[in-house]
N, C-alpha and C positions, 0 to 999 in steps of 0.2 A: 137395304132401305136407307134413304138419305135422312140425315138428321134435321134437314130443313128444306122446305119448298116455298116458293114465292110466286104469286101471280098477281096480275093487275088487270083491271077492266078499262074500258075507254073513258070512264068518268074519273079515273084517277084513284079509284079505291084499290088499295093493295092488301092482299091477304097473305100472311106468313103463317105457316104451320111448322111447329117444332116437334121433334119426336125423340124418344129415347132419353138418354142422359145428356144434359147440356152442361158439360164440364170442361176441364182444361184440355182434355183430349179431343173433344168435338167442337169447341167454341171457334177456333180459327176457320174451320171449314164452314160452320154455320154463318159466320160473318161474311165470308167470301161469297157464299150463295146469296145472302141477302143483298149485299152491295152490287153484285152482278145482275140481280133480278129487279132492282129498283128502276122504275121507269125514269127516263131522262126528262120527261115533261112534268106537268102539274100532278102532284099527289094530293088528293083531297082527304084521304083517310088511310090509316094503317090498322089492320086488325090482326092480332097475334093469337093463334089458337094453341093453347098449352095442354090440351086434353091428353095427348100421347107422351107428355114429358113425365118421366118417372122420378128424376132427380135433377137438381140444379145446384151447382156449387158457386163459388164467387166468380169464376170465369163465366158461368152461365148468366149470373146477374149482370156482369159486364156486358154481355150480349144485349140484355134488356135495356141497359143504359144507352148503348149505341143506337138501338132502335128508337128509344125515346128522343135522342138527339136528332136522328133523321126526321122524325115527325115534327119536332120543334123547328128545325131548319126549313122544312117544307110548309110550315103553317098548317099541318094536317092534324086531324082528330085522331087520337090513339085509343084503341080499345083492346084490352087484354081479356081473353075468354078462357074459361074452363081449367084453371090451374087446380091440380089435385091438392089435398090438404097439406102435404109435406112441402110442396113448392110454394103454396100460399104462405105457410109459416115462415119459410126462408125469406120470402119477399117482404113480409111484415117485419121480421126481426131486423132486416137490413135497412128498413125505412123506404124501400122502393115501392111497396104496395100502394101507398098513398100517392106517390108521384105517377104511378101507372093507372090510377083511377080504380083500383080494386077496393072492394068493401072492407071496412075496418072490422076485424074480428080478433079476438084475443088468441094468440098462439096456444096450442094445446098444452104445452108443458108449463106455461105460466099460470094455468088455471087448475093445476093438479092440487088436491088437498095436501097439506103439509102436516107432519106430526112432530111435535116438540119432543126433544130428547133431554132428559135430565130430571 
């Protein structure tokens, strides 16, 4: 199974589907697939589906930044869909969630009750 697939329709809407772990081992191939699949003409929107992403490290976040840059350069609307809770937490802690237009929620581990010792 490929870690990424990309398609575009005639209106310039690009759809990117990421799968599996987007990490230092898969990120170069993911970026290559995305760059090769981007249409040469007008891009009106880029939609990224993260439903099948189980894990994302800093290299995976770098992929997201590259896609954000592609959208900005094309003047396209960027939409990120279906991140699981772990991926969303990573994106929020890095500050990327807001840039990617994802809803603001508090990461799970910052809302855990604390116990004072002493």
